[in-house]
N, C-alpha and C positions, 0 to 999 in steps of 0.2 A: 571509302568510291569504286561503285563501279567499275569496274575496267577488262577488257574482253582486246583479245590477242586474236588476229588472222593470220593463219601462215600455212601457206601451202606446197613447201618445199624442206627440203637437209636444209637449203644452202641458207635463207631465215629461221628458219628454227636455232641454225647453230649464232648464227647474231642476236638472237631475241633472246639469251640462253640464261647466260650472267644479272636481266632482269628479272623473266618470270621467276628465277629464285627468290629474288628479294623481294620481288609483290608475294610468291606466292607464303611468306615467313612475315608480310607487315601486316599486320589485325586492319590496320585501316584501306588496303585495297580488299574488293574483293574481285578472286582471278576468273575469269574464264575461257576459254582456249578454244575457237572453231578452223576447229583442221579443212582442210582439202586438196585438191592439185594432188600435184603426186606425193603427197602423206598416203594417198588411201588406191597410191596405183601399186600391184604385187611387180609389175616389170619394173619399177624405177624404187622394190628392193621393200614396198609398205614402210617406213618413214613413221607412220603411226608406233607404231610398237616404239622408237625408240621414244618419242614423244613419255609415251606407259611407264617406260624403262628410268627412264629420271625421274618418275614420281611425280607425276604431273594426272591429271585428268583432265582428260577432252571431252569436253561436256559435249559440244557440237559438231557432227560430224555430216560432210558434202560431198559428194562425188560428182564429179562432170567431165574426167579426164578421156578421150578419147585413146584409145590404141596408137595413130595412126600420128605422124608428126607432119603431114605434108603440110602446105600452104592454107589450103581450104579444111583440115579438120584444126588444124593451131585457132581460126576464123570460127568455126563449129564452137571447139569446145572452150572459148574467149563468148561465144551468144548461149551457149548451154551451164555456164557458171552464173554467167549474169541474171539467165533467167531462173534458177534456181534460188538465188541468194536475195531478189528478187523479194520470192515467198516468205525466205527467211528473213530479209529485214521488217516486210511485214507481221510478222508474230513474235519478233522478237527486239525492234528497233526499241521504246523504250525502256529497256532493262538493261540497257549500260550508258554510264554518263561519259564516255566515251573509249572508243576502240583504235586501240594500234591494227595500222598496215607500215608493211617497210617493203623497201628496196622500189623494182621496176620492172615484176611479172606479166607477164598479162592477163596471167588468170589472176593476182594480186587485182589488175586495175581491174580486171570484170565483178571483183565482189565490190570493191572501192566505188565503180560509176552507177551497180544500182542501187548502194545507198544513199544516193545522192537528193534522190526525192526524198527521204525521210529525213532531211537533213543531221544524220545520224553524225556526233562533235565527230571526227579523223586527229589525229597522228599519226604523220608520216617523220619515217625515219628511213635517213641517206637520202633528205629532199636535194635538188639544186646538183648535182654531177653530173655527168654529160658522157654517154658511151655511145660515139659517132656509126660505128657502126652493128649495128645491133636497134630492130625494130623498139627496146623497150628503153631506150632516151626518148618518148613521143608517154609512154607507160608509166615511164616517173614522174612527167613534167604535169601530164594530165590529176595527179594523184598529190601534188603538191598543191594546183590552182583548188582541190577538194577538199583539203584539209586545212585542220583549223589552228594545229600547231605542229609546229616543225623543230625535232631535234636531229643537227645535220653536223656533219664531220670532220670537215675546219670549216676557215672565215670567207674563203674563195667561195663553198658551197652554200654560204649563209648572204653571201653577196647575190649572189643569182638566185635566192630563194625567194627574196626581198622584190630583185627583176619580177621574177614570177607575180607575187602576188599582190607587188606595189607597194608594198606591207612591212614595217618594219616591227610591225607587232607580232607579238608571240612567235619568232626563230632564236631558239635557242644552240647554240655552240659547244658540241659535248664529248667531241671525240668519236671512233667506232668506239660503238658497244660491244663490236667482238671481240675490240682486247683487252679485253677486261676478265677474258676466261683464259689469258693468261695467270690469272692472279689468284685465279677461282678455284680451275680445273685440274685434277689427277692426269699429269700423265701419264703416258704408260711407259713402264720399262720397255728395252727393247726386246728380252724374253717374251714379257706379254703380249705387243707386237708380234713377234714370231708364231707363236701360239694363237692367235686371231686372226691375223692373216696371213698368217703360210712363209712371208720377207723375214729376213734379217740384217737390220738397219744399220749393223754393225760396218754389213758391210758397202761401200761408198755406189750412191743410189739418185738418182733424178726422180724428184717429181714429177708426173706431166697433170691437169688437166684443161684438156682444151675444147671446149664451146660453141654452136657454128654462127656463125659470120649471120645475123636472122636479115641482113640490109639485102648483101651479096647471097642467098642461099646457093642457088644455083653452083657458085663456087666452092662449098664446102669439100662435095669429092677431090678435088686437086688438091687441097691443104690438106685434108685427111691421111692425100698420099704420101705429098711430100715432108710430114713431119715424123711418120712410119719411116718412108727411104732413109731418115735422122737416125730415126732411136736402132735400129738394127745395125747401121756402123757406131753404135756406142760398145761396140761390146763389152768394155772390162766398168760398163757399170750394169747396177739393177736395174730396170725400167717401173716404177709404181702406175700405173695411171689410174686413173679416177674417173668414169665414163660419165657421156657428159646430159647433163641440162633432157627436160622434155619442150627443146626447141625446135619450129622449122629447119628438118632433114638433120634433125636429129643422131638418127640412126643408122647413116652414110657415115656418120666419123666413129658413132660405137662399135658396127660391125665390121668395118676396121682394122681398130683398134682391140676386138675376137678376134678375127682375122692371122694378124697380128703375133698373137698370146696362143695361140694355136704354132704358131711354125716357130717358134721359139723359147716358149716354158723349159726353162722355168727363166730364163732371164728379166724377158719381162712377163709382171701382173698386170690382170684388170680388175680393180672392181668395184661395185656397183656403188657402196657406198662404207668411207671410213669412219662416218657419226666425226661430232667437232671435235672428240675426243682424242682418235685415230690420224683423224686428219692432222692435225696440230702435232700429234705426235711425230710421225708421218715426217712435217715440213721440219722440224726440233733435229732431227736427224740426218738429213739429207742434204748432197753435197749441193744441189740448188734446183731450181722449178723452169719446167714449163711450160706455155700453154697463154689459156688468155683468157686468165679469168678474174675477176676483184681482188678473190683471195689472195692470190698470188702480190695484187700492187699496194693491199691493202694492210696485209698482217705478216707478211713474208715479213721487213723491214726489221723488225720488232722482232726476228729470231734470226739479224743475222745473216738475210739468204738474198743471194743473188737471183733473178728471177728475168729469164727470157719471156716479154711477151710479144705472140704473135698480129701479124694484120691491125684489123681495126679496131677489132671489139670493142676494145676498150680505148678506143681514140678518144679523147677528152680529158678524161677521165686525171686530177692531179695524182703526181707520178711523187713519190721519196728518190731518192740516185740511187737506188738499188735495183728499179728498173727498166731494162734492156729492152727500148723497142724496136721488132724487126720483120722482114717480111715474111713468108711463109715460103722459101726458101730453104734449103738443106745444103746450098753450102755456108749461105749464110749463119745458119747457124751455130751448124760447126764449125767456122772459123772463130766466130764469140766465144764458144765453150771453152774452143785453148787461152785465149786471153782469162778468163772467167778463174779457169786451173793454176794460172798464175798466183792467185790473191783469193781464195774463196770463201773469206770470210766477208760481209759487208760490212764494214763501221761506220756508215754515216746513222742519222737519226727517220725514227718515222714520223711523217707528216700528221697523220691518222693518230698520232697518240695520245692522250688523257688520262688521268688519273679517276679513277672515281667513278666511270660513267655509267654505270647503273643506278649506286646511290645518287649521283646528279643529279638527274632525271625523276628519281624517287622524289628529293627535297624539288624537283620547281612543280612537278606533279600536287605536291600539298600548300608550296604558296600561291601557283598563278589559280590552281581549278579548284 
C-alpha cells in the first residue's frame, strides 16, 4: 500500500510516531512523509531534523510559513500553503493510495483542502473533537468531511464524526495514538534530561504549555500576564515552559514567557521543543501541569497527573477526571494548586487510552483498504 503522511508540526509528529515506526518496518506499506509548516521553520526549532534523527526519510518538504503571526499573516500562510499544495497534488496525487492527515491545524487544513479536487483518499486522525476556544474547530470538522476514513479517540467523537459525515461507514474508535508512546518510547532519565535541557526534574516542577485562544486573540496579552503573575508566585517550584505553537498572536505569549525567564532564571526555563521523548519525560516527573494544551487533556491522566486547564481553548473536548477547568485568573489558579498539593497523584482512568492503537490501525488498513 502506498501511504503518505502529512505532518506540519512537532505536535502531530509526536502523535504519529508509534504508527510511523510500525509502518516503516512493515513491507505491506510504502511510506512517504510530507513535511511542511513549522517543521521547516528555524524560529520554531526546525523540527524536521527531529524526524530525520528518529530514522525517517522526509520525501517531500513544502515551505509556506510566514514569520509573523497576525490574523492577516495566518490567513496568508493558509493561502500560500494551499497554493503550494495545489502544485504538489497535481504532480503526486496518483502516487498514493491513502494520505494521513491529523487534528485541526490551519496549515494541515490548507494542505487537505487543496487535495479535494484531486479526489485524494484521506485518512483523518482525531476527528469529532471540540475546541470551542480555537478556530481549529472549523478546520478539524472540515478535514473530517473531506476524509474517507476516520480513526477517532473515543466513542463520543465517533458519534460526532457520524453526525458530520452522515455515514457510519469507515469510522473506527481506536483510542489516542499518542498514548502508544508510553509503551514504545524510551523516556529519559532525570540525569539525561538535566544534561540535555538543564533542568533537574528531581526538584518539584510544574510543566506549563499555553497556546493562544484564537477565537478571542485580543485577550491573549491579558491571559499571558495572568499566567506570568501566577508563575512568579510559585517560588517553591521550578517552572518548565514549552513555548506556544504558530497560532494567531502566539508571539505575545512567547515574548511574555521569555521575559519571565530572563527575570527569574533559573526558576523558570523556556524550551522551544522538548520532543516527544523529552515532553513525556517532563510529564512523568513533574508535580502537575498548567496550560491549555490538548496533550494535558489526552495524555496526562496516563501519568497520574492533575491538569489545570485554563480558559476556553479546549472547551468542549472530552476530559478525564484529572482535568480542572479554570479561567485565566491568578487567584483561582493559586487556590486550586493548594488543593492539588493535598493529593498530588491522580488515581483515575484515562478515557482516551486503548491498547495497541498503532497495530489496530495497521490491521484495519490491511483489512478494509
